[in-house]
C-alpha positions as CSV (number, residue, x, y, z in Angstrom):
1,M,12.9,-10.6,-16.2
2,I,10.5,-12.5,-17.6
3,F,8.4,-13.1,-14.4
4,S,7.2,-11.0,-11.2
5,T,6.1,-12.5,-7.8
6,V,3.7,-10.1,-6.5
7,L,3.4,-9.1,-2.3
8,H,-0.1,-8.5,-2.4
9,P,0.1,-7.3,1.8
10,V,2.7,-5.2,0.2
11,R,1.0,-3.2,-2.5
12,K,-2.4,-2.9,-1.4
13,R,-0.7,-1.4,2.2
14,F,0.9,0.6,-0.6
15,G,-2.2,1.8,-3.0
16,I,-0.6,0.4,-6.0
17,S,-1.7,-1.8,-8.9
18,C,-0.4,-4.8,-10.1
19,N,1.5,-2.4,-13.0
20,E,3.2,-0.6,-10.3
21,Y,3.9,-3.1,-8.1
22,C,6.2,-4.5,-10.8
23,V,7.5,-1.5,-12.5
24,A,8.8,-1.6,-9.0
25,D,10.1,-4.9,-8.8
26,M,12.0,-4.2,-11.6
27,I,13.9,-1.4,-10.1
28,F,14.2,-2.7,-7.6
29,V,15.7,-6.8,-9.2
30,L,18.0,-4.7,-11.8
31,S,19.8,-2.4,-9.3
32,S,20.3,-5.5,-7.2
33,N,21.9,-7.1,-9.8
34,P,25.6,-7.3,-9.1
35,R,27.2,-7.0,-12.6
36,A,24.7,-4.1,-13.5
37,P,27.0,-0.9,-15.3
38,I,26.7,1.3,-12.2
39,P,25.9,-1.2,-8.8
40,G,23.3,-0.3,-6.7
41,W,21.2,1.9,-9.6
42,C,18.9,0.5,-12.4
43,N,20.1,2.5,-16.1
44,A,17.4,0.3,-18.2
45,S,15.6,3.0,-19.8
46,K,11.9,4.0,-20.2
47,Q,11.5,1.9,-22.8
48,T,13.1,-1.4,-22.2
49,L,10.4,-1.1,-18.9
50,G,7.9,-0.8,-21.4
51,D,8.5,-3.3,-24.2
52,I,9.3,-5.9,-20.5
53,M,5.8,-4.3,-19.3
54,D,3.9,-4.5,-22.5
55,M,3.7,-0.5,-21.7
56,S,3.8,2.7,-23.5
57,R,7.1,4.8,-22.7
58,Q,4.8,7.3,-21.2
59,S,2.4,5.1,-19.0
60,I,5.7,3.8,-17.0
61,I,7.4,7.7,-17.0
62,T,3.8,8.4,-14.6
63,I,3.9,4.8,-12.7
64,I,7.5,6.4,-12.0
65,Q,6.3,9.5,-11.2
66,K,3.8,8.0,-8.7
67,L,7.0,5.5,-6.9
68,E,8.9,8.3,-6.0
69,G,6.3,10.7,-4.8
70,K,4.7,7.6,-3.0
71,G,8.4,7.4,-1.7
72,L,9.7,4.0,-3.2
73,V,11.6,4.8,-6.1
74,E,14.3,7.5,-6.2
75,R,16.7,8.9,-8.6
76,N,19.8,10.5,-9.2
77,A,21.3,13.5,-11.3
78,S,22.9,10.7,-13.7
79,D,19.1,10.1,-13.9
80,H,18.7,6.3,-12.8
81,L,16.3,4.4,-10.8
82,R,16.5,2.5,-7.2
83,T,13.7,1.2,-4.9
84,T,13.8,3.4,-1.6
85,Q,14.5,1.8,1.8
86,L,11.1,1.9,2.8
87,W,10.1,-0.3,-0.2
88,Y,13.1,-2.7,0.6
89,D,11.7,-3.0,4.4
90,A,8.0,-3.8,2.9
91,V,8.5,-6.8,0.9
92,S,12.2,-8.5,3.0
93,G,9.4,-7.7,6.0
94,C,5.9,-9.3,4.2
95,Q,8.6,-12.9,2.9
96,V,9.8,-13.5,6.3
97,S,6.2,-13.7,7.7
98,L,5.3,-15.9,4.8
99,H,7.8,-19.1,5.3
100,P,7.0,-19.7,8.4
101,V,3.5,-21.6,7.0
102,K,2.9,-24.8,6.7
103,K,2.1,-26.5,4.4
104,L,-0.2,-29.0,4.1
105,D,1.3,-32.1,1.7
106,T,3.9,-32.0,4.0
107,P,4.6,-35.5,5.6
108,P,3.5,-34.7,9.7
109,C,0.5,-32.9,8.5
110,K,-0.9,-35.5,6.2
111,E,-0.8,-37.9,9.0
112,T,-2.4,-35.2,11.1
113,L,-5.4,-35.3,8.9
114,Q,-6.2,-38.6,8.3
115,D,-6.2,-39.7,12.1
116,A,-8.1,-36.9,12.9
117,V,-10.4,-37.6,10.1
118,K,-13.0,-40.8,10.4
119,K,-13.9,-42.5,7.3
120,L,-17.2,-42.1,6.2
121,N,-16.5,-46.6,4.8
122,T,-16.1,-47.6,8.8
123,D,-18.5,-50.3,10.1
124,I,-20.4,-48.0,11.9
125,Y,-22.1,-46.1,9.3
126,K,-22.2,-50.2,7.0
127,E,-24.4,-51.7,10.1
128,I,-28.4,-51.7,8.6
129,Y,-30.5,-51.0,11.2
130,D,-34.2,-52.8,10.9
131,E,-37.0,-50.6,12.4
132,V,-40.4,-51.3,13.0
133,D,-43.6,-48.6,11.8
134,D,-46.8,-47.9,12.4
135,K,-48.2,-51.7,11.3
136,G,-45.9,-53.6,13.0
137,E,-43.8,-54.8,10.0
138,K,-39.8,-54.3,9.8
139,R,-38.5,-52.0,6.9
140,K,-34.4,-52.1,7.0
141,I,-32.8,-48.6,6.3
142,D,-28.7,-48.2,4.2
143,F,-26.6,-46.6,5.7
144,A,-27.1,-43.2,3.8
145,Q,-30.0,-42.3,5.4
146,T,-28.6,-42.7,8.3
147,L,-25.5,-41.0,7.6
148,T,-28.2,-37.7,6.2
149,S,-30.6,-38.9,10.0
150,N,-27.5,-38.6,11.8
151,A,-25.1,-36.3,10.3
152,P,-24.4,-33.1,12.5
153,P,-25.7,-29.7,12.0
154,V,-24.0,-27.3,9.8
155,A,-22.0,-24.4,12.0
156,P,-23.0,-20.8,9.7
157,P,-20.3,-19.4,7.8
158,P,-19.0,-16.3,10.3
159,P,-19.8,-13.6,9.5
160,M,-18.6,-11.1,7.4
161,A,-15.7,-8.2,7.8
162,D,-16.8,-4.7,7.8
163,P,-15.7,-3.8,4.5
164,G,-15.2,0.3,5.8
165,D,-13.1,-1.2,9.0
166,N,-9.9,-2.2,6.4
167,L,-7.4,0.4,7.9
168,I,-5.1,0.7,4.4
169,D,-8.3,1.4,2.4
170,I,-9.8,3.9,4.2
171,L,-6.3,5.5,4.1
172,T,-5.9,5.3,0.0
173,S,-9.7,7.2,-0.1
174,H,-8.6,9.6,2.3
175,E,-5.5,10.3,-0.4
176,E,-7.9,9.8,-3.4
177,R,-10.3,12.5,-1.9
178,L,-7.4,15.0,-1.5
179,V,-5.0,14.8,-4.7
180,A,-8.3,15.5,-6.0
181,D,-9.3,18.8,-3.7
182,Q,-7.5,20.9,-5.9
183,E,-8.7,24.0,-3.6
184,F,-6.9,22.0,-0.9
185,I,-3.1,21.8,-2.5
186,S,-3.1,25.1,-4.3
187,R,-4.4,27.0,-0.9
188,T,-1.5,24.8,0.4
189,A,1.4,25.8,-1.8
190,R,0.8,30.0,-0.6
191,A,-0.2,29.1,2.6
192,L,3.2,27.6,3.4
193,G,5.3,29.7,0.1
194,V,6.0,26.5,-1.7
195,K,6.7,27.3,-5.4
196,T,8.2,26.8,-9.1
197,T,10.9,28.3,-10.5
198,T,9.5,30.1,-13.0
199,G,7.5,32.3,-9.1
200,E,4.7,29.9,-9.3
201,N,2.6,27.6,-6.2
202,D,3.8,24.4,-7.3
203,T,1.5,21.9,-6.9
204,Q,2.7,19.3,-7.9
205,K,5.4,19.4,-5.1
206,I,2.5,19.2,-2.2
207,V,0.7,16.6,-4.5
208,N,3.7,14.1,-4.1
209,L,4.1,15.4,-0.3
210,I,0.5,14.4,0.3
211,C,1.4,10.8,-1.3
212,R,4.4,9.8,1.0
213,F,2.3,11.2,3.8
214,F,-0.4,8.8,3.0
215,A,2.3,6.4,2.1
216,E,4.1,6.8,5.2
217,Q,1.0,6.4,7.3
218,I,0.8,3.0,6.1
219,A,3.9,1.6,6.1
220,T,3.5,2.3,9.7
221,G,-0.4,1.0,10.7
222,S,-0.7,4.6,11.6
223,Q,-4.7,5.5,13.5
224,R,-4.3,8.9,13.7
225,A,-5.5,9.6,10.2
226,R,-8.4,7.5,10.2
227,I,-11.3,10.0,10.3
228,W,-10.6,12.4,7.4
229,S,-11.3,15.6,9.4
230,E,-8.2,14.7,11.3
231,A,-6.6,13.1,8.6
232,K,-7.1,16.8,6.5
233,K,-5.4,19.0,9.6
234,Y,-2.1,16.0,10.3
235,C,-1.3,15.6,6.3
236,Y,-0.5,19.7,6.1
237,N,1.0,19.7,9.7
238,W,2.9,17.4,8.4
239,I,3.6,18.7,4.7
240,R,4.4,22.4,6.8
241,I,7.1,20.0,9.0
242,Q,8.4,19.2,5.7
243,I,8.8,22.1,3.7
244,E,10.8,23.6,7.3
245,K,13.2,20.5,6.9
246,Q,14.1,21.4,3.5
247,L,14.5,24.9,4.3
248,T,16.7,24.4,7.3
249,H,19.0,21.1,5.5
250,E,18.9,23.5,2.4
251,P,22.8,24.4,1.7
252,T,23.6,28.1,1.6
253,S,25.8,29.1,-1.8
254,N,28.0,31.8,-2.1
255,N,26.2,32.7,-5.1
256,P,23.3,35.7,-5.2
257,R,22.1,34.9,-7.6
258,Q,21.5,31.6,-7.0
259,Q,20.4,32.6,-3.1
260,Q,17.4,34.4,-4.9
261,S,16.7,31.6,-7.1
262,T,16.6,29.6,-4.0
263,R,14.5,32.6,-2.0
264,N,11.2,32.1,-5.3
265,N,11.3,28.4,-5.2
266,Y,11.0,28.3,-1.7
267,A,9.4,32.0,0.3
268,R,8.7,31.3,3.6
269,P,5.8,31.7,4.8
270,S,5.4,34.7,7.1
271,K,4.5,33.0,10.1
272,S,4.3,29.6,11.3
273,I,1.2,28.2,12.8
274,A,0.6,25.1,14.5
275,I,-3.1,24.1,13.3
276,T,-4.9,22.1,16.1
277,T,-8.2,21.8,14.5
278,D,-10.7,21.8,11.5
279,D,-11.4,25.2,11.6
280,E,-8.0,27.2,12.3
281,L,-7.0,25.5,9.0
282,L,-9.8,26.3,7.7
283,N,-9.8,29.7,8.2
284,Y,-6.2,29.8,7.4
285,L,-6.1,28.7,4.0
286,Q,-8.5,31.7,3.5
287,N,-7.3,34.3,4.7
288,G,-3.8,33.4,5.7
C-alpha cells in the first residue's frame, strides 16, 4: 500500500488519530485481498506495517491494542488480524453517504450558476449618471462609485456552533477521563471479580471494556452517556453485563485443573447489583 484515504467522520466517531486510522485501513485492505496467503486475514508482520507507516514496531503494537480495545480490530489464534463488522459498517456507510454529493463543476451545475449570477459588466452598471451638487454644477459618477453606493448590505456570518454540543467530543472526553481513573478501574475489577491468571485484578481488561463501551456509544449516537455521572454508572453496568455474558457462554471442560483456572480468572462477584444512582455506585465500589 502506498496511500490511505482517511474518512474523518469515521475517525472522529471512534476517537482515533490519523495514524491509527491508517493502520486499521491497512489491515482492512490486506485482509480483503483475495490473493492473501490466509484469506480473510492480514498476516503482515508488525515490522512490515511499521515500515509502511514509517513507525516503530512497538508503536504499531500499541495502536493495534487500542483498535482492539475499541472493537475495531480482532485477531485469531495465530495472531493474524482483521477489521470487525463495526469498522466495515462505519466505513461503508460513510462512503455511501458521500456518493450523492453533486460536484459544482459538472455541466448542469455550471449552467445553473451562470444563469443565476448577474454579471457586474452589464449596461446598468456602465451608465454614467449626472448629479447636481449644492452649487448647481453637474458632476459625473462612474460605475465603480455606483456599485459601492448601491451594493446590498453584507449579511452577518452565521453563529458558530457550540463545540460543547458535539456528542463525539463529549463521549471521547468521558472515555479519556474514565480510562485515567485508576481507582474506578481497580475497584470495578475487584467488585466484578475480574482477575488475571496470576489471581490479580485484571485492570487492563476493564480498560479495554471501557474503550469498547464508548466506541459503541459513539457508533450508535447514544445520548445516554452524554452526562458524566450517567456515563460512569451506565459504563459500570455495561461492563457488569459483559462479564456475566462471558461467564454464561464460557465453554465447560472436564479437566478439573482447567475448571479451577477458569474460576480463578473470572471469579463471580458475591452478588449482582444493578447500579441506578451515583451514590449507589460509589458506595458499592467502596464497601463491596
